N, C-alpha and C positions, 0 to 999 in steps of 0.2 A: 475248343478254340473260338474266341469271339470273332464274329465277322467284322471286316473293315466297313465302315460307313463311308460311302463314296457319293460324289456329285459329279455331274457332267455339265460343263459350261460351253454352250454352242451345240445346237441340235440340228445342224445343217447336213450337208452332203456326206461328210465322212462319218457321221454319227451312227450310220447303219453298221459299221464295223464294231462300234462299241456296244450296240444293242446285242449283237451276236456274242461278243466277248463276255458281257455281263451275265448272259444266260449260261455260258459255259463255265464261268467261274463263280457261280452262285454259292458254292460251298465255302468260299473265302471272303466274298464281298457282297454287300447289299447296296443297291442304288437307293438313296434316300432323297435326292434332289436332282431335278433337271432345270437348267437355267438357259434362257435364250432371250435376246432382246425382242424377238417375235414371240409373244406369249403363247400363240397357238402352236408353234413348233415345240415349245417346251411342254405344253399340255399333252400333245400327241405322243411325245417320247415318254413322258411320265406315265401315261395310261397303260403302257405295256408292263410296267413294273409296279403299278399301283403306289407310286410315290408322290411326293410333293413337287411343286414346280413354281417358278417365278421368272420375272423378266429383270430381276435386280441381283447382280452378283453379290453385293454386300449382304444379302439375305442369309447366305450360308456361313458367314464368317463366325457366327456365335452359335452354331447348331450342332457342335460336336462332330463335325465332319473329319474323317481321317485322311481321305485322298480326294483331290480334285483333278479331273481330267479337263485340260484346256483344248478345245477344238474351235479356235477363234481365228480371225484375221491375224496375220503375222505380227503386226505392230502392237497388238494387245497382249501377246504372250508375256513380256516382262512386267507390264502393269499389273496384270491379274496374278501372276506367279509371286511377285514380291508381296502383294497384299495377303495372299493365301498363306505363304510361309510365315509371315509376321503374325498371322492369326493362329499359328500352330498346325497348319495343314500341309501334308505332303503333296507335291505337285508332279504330275506327269503331263507334259505338254506335247502337242503335235509339233512336228518340225515346221520351220527351223526354230531353234531356241529363241531367236530374236532376229531383228533385221540389222542390228549393229553390234559390233564386238563390245562396245562400251555397255550396252544393255545386257549382253550376255555376262559380262564381268560382274555387273551389279547383281544379277540373279545368283551367280555363284557365290558372291560375297554374302548375300543374305542367307543363302542355304547354309553356309558355314557358321554364320552368326546365330541362326535359329536352331541349327541341328536337325532341321527337317530334311527329307529326302527330295531330290530334284532329278527327274528323268526326262529324256527327250525321245519321242517316238521315231524310231528308224526300224519299222517292223520287217523290212526286207533283209535285215541281218539275221532274223530269227527263223531261218529255214533250215531244214535238214541238209540241203545242198551247200549252203554257205558254211555251216558248222563243220561238215565233213571236209570241205576243201581247206578251210582254215587249219584244221587239225593236221591234215596231210602236209600243208605248207610248213607249219611249225615243226613238224617232225623231219623236215628236210627231203621229203619225197621228190619235190620238183627242183631242188637245189636253189642256187641264188637266182632270184627273179631280176631280170635286166630291164624289162619293159612291160607296160600294161596299156590297155586302151578301153574306152567305153564309148558306145554309140547309142544315142537316143534320137529317134525320129518319130515324133508324135504329131497329133493334130489338135489344135485349139481354134475353133471358129470364132467369128466376131462376137456372137452372142455370149460366149464364155466370159468375155470381158464386159460387154455392154450390160448384161444382166447382173453385174456385181458392183458393189459400191467400194471395193477395195482391190480387186484383181487388176493387174496391169499398171500398178502405181509404185513409185519409189518410196513414198512416205508411208504406205500401208502394207503393201506386199513385199517391198524391199528389192524388187527386181522382177525378172520374167522367168524364162524357161530354166535358168540355172537354179534359182532359189526355190522354185515351185516344183518342177518336174525332174530335172537332172540331179537334184540333191541326193536322191536315194542311190543312184549308181555311183556318184562321187563318194558317198559315204561308204558304200560296200568296198570300193577299191581301197580306201584308206583303212578300213577295218581289217580286210584280208591281209594287207601288207603289214599292219601292226606297227607303223612308225610314222613320224611326222615329216612334213615337207620342208625343203630348204628354200626353194624359189618357185615362183609362178609367173608364167608368161602367156598372156591370152588376149583375146579380143571378143567383143560382143557386137551384134548388129541387129537391126530391125529391118527385115527385107519385105515383110508382107503385111504386118499388123500396123498400118499407118495411123490408127485411131488410138494407139497407146504410146507411151514414151519409154518403155522398157524393152529389153532384148527378146527377140524370138529365135535367135540363133547365136551360138557361141562355140568357140574352139580354144583350146589351151594346151600347153605343155607344163607339167608339174614335176619337178625333180624332188624325189624323196631322199631322206637321210641314208637309206640303205643302197642308194645308187640307182634305184629304179626310176626310169623316165616314163611318165604317164601322159598319154595323149587322149584328150576327150573331145567329142563333138556332140552337140545337142541342138535340136531345133523343134519347134512345135508348129511348123508350117507345112509338114508333110500331109498327105491325104488320109492317113490312118494312124492308129497307135500301133506301130510295129514293135515286136519284142525287143527289149533292150539287150544289147550284146556287150559283155564284159570279158576280156581275155588277158591272161598273163603269160609271158614267155619266160620259162625257167631253163636252167642248164640241162635238166634231165627230161623236160617235157613242158607241155602247155596245159593250162586249165582255165576255167571260167564259168560263165553263166549265160544262158539264153533265157531272158526273163528270170524265172525262178528255178529253172532246170540247170543243175550243175553238169559239167563235163570235164574230163581230163584225158590226156593222151600221153602215154609212156611207152617208149620203144615200139612205136607203130600200133599200139593197142589202145583202142578208143573205148571210153566208158561214160555212161550217163548216170546221174544221181537224181532220182525223182523224190518229190516231197510226199512221201507215202502217208503222212499224217493228215493230209488235206481231205476234207469231205466235200465241201462246196466253197467256191470263192464268193465272198460277200462283197457286193459292189463291183466296180470295173475290175477286170482280170488283172490289170497292172498294179492294183493295190495288194494283190496276193491274199492270203488268208491266215496271216500270222500275227495279227494284232493281239489276239488272245494270248499268244505265247509271251509276248513282251509284257502285257499287263500282268500275267501270272508272275513273271520274273520280278516285276516291280512290287507286287503285293508280297511276294516271298521276302524281298529285301526288308520290308517293314515288319512282317510277322516274325521273322527269324533274325532280325538285326544284322543283315548282310549288306555289303556294298552294292550300290546300284550299278549294273553293268554298263548301261548306256546313260551316263549321268550328264550333268551340265557341262563338264569339261569336254566330254566326247562331242556333245552338241556344238560347243564353241569351236572345236578343231575343224569340224566339217564346214561350219559357217565361214571360218577363216579362209578356207580354200576358195569358196565362192566370192567372198569379198576381195580376195587377192586378184581374182580374174577381173572383177569390175575395175579395180584400181589400176591394174596393168593396162587395160583397154583405155581407160581415161587418160593415163599419163603417157602411154606409148612406151612404157619401160618395163623391164623385168623387175618383179617385186620379190624382195628377200624377206623372210620371216625372222622376227616379228615385224609388224608394220603398224602405222597409225591409221585406223579406219576413218573414212569420211562419208558424208552424205551425198546424194545425187539429186538433181532436179530435172534432168533429162538425159537422154542417151549420151553417155561419155562426157557429161557436163557435171563437174563437181559443184555442189551447192553450198 
């Protein structure tokens, strides 16, 4: 089997997860290019794999690259993804797929037009605990689920935003705590339920980070087509990164996650599901250690011509929930799906 020729674009904070994954998957893929606008970052990343590097994305478009990994500011995902797919390259981008539904739609359109594969990183789906709980739910172990909740209380200090040229902005990050931090817990709820939303009612606020114009707190209710009402709360003004809590209430019992550890309770019997595949956590603990599992899934989809499990449409559906909360907060109304996406210029101000 010929190895996939891969490139990484963006060698910043999250790239440590890719360094680990590339080593673990070296039998399937070979890193041949590292790209970053900061040439020294690209050079440092490339040195580990003895590959080429550049500060120009266009450099790789005619180099026979099979897969490009996009680890970039959110607003650049659609720009680079479209370029890559039109050049015949498969794309796996970090979340979110884009910062607008229109851009996500264009990425999906180009994917269909070119026949390339498009995936979106939601690595927290790819854990032993999530897969076991999803299987149990699909088999009817918990019965009909009537309600769900997720709680995220994390900490992002001032320098997290001050030291970035894109964090904390509507035009480059696309929002705050929802689109950057809570997106993974929102995605896991949607993934585990396995159905689409009907309506969204929510509000966003900035209580503490007065030097940015996006939200640091949010709460919402989301009604899914199966009748489940999902309540979420998220903030990044807490004093620490507490474990995320996700819980579902079913007719026969409850189940959920505390960070990546699964749990379920049936007939007063409590059980926990540990992620026994884990060796070490790469980067902050809340990133988990399952990037390499999703990368392998994506590589397999190319090598064996299989569908991408977490594809562009999946990325769009999770983005739609977040954008629905923003629109509900801006209009003060309940938002029914589908809806027309809009841009923002300040907290709750449509631009």
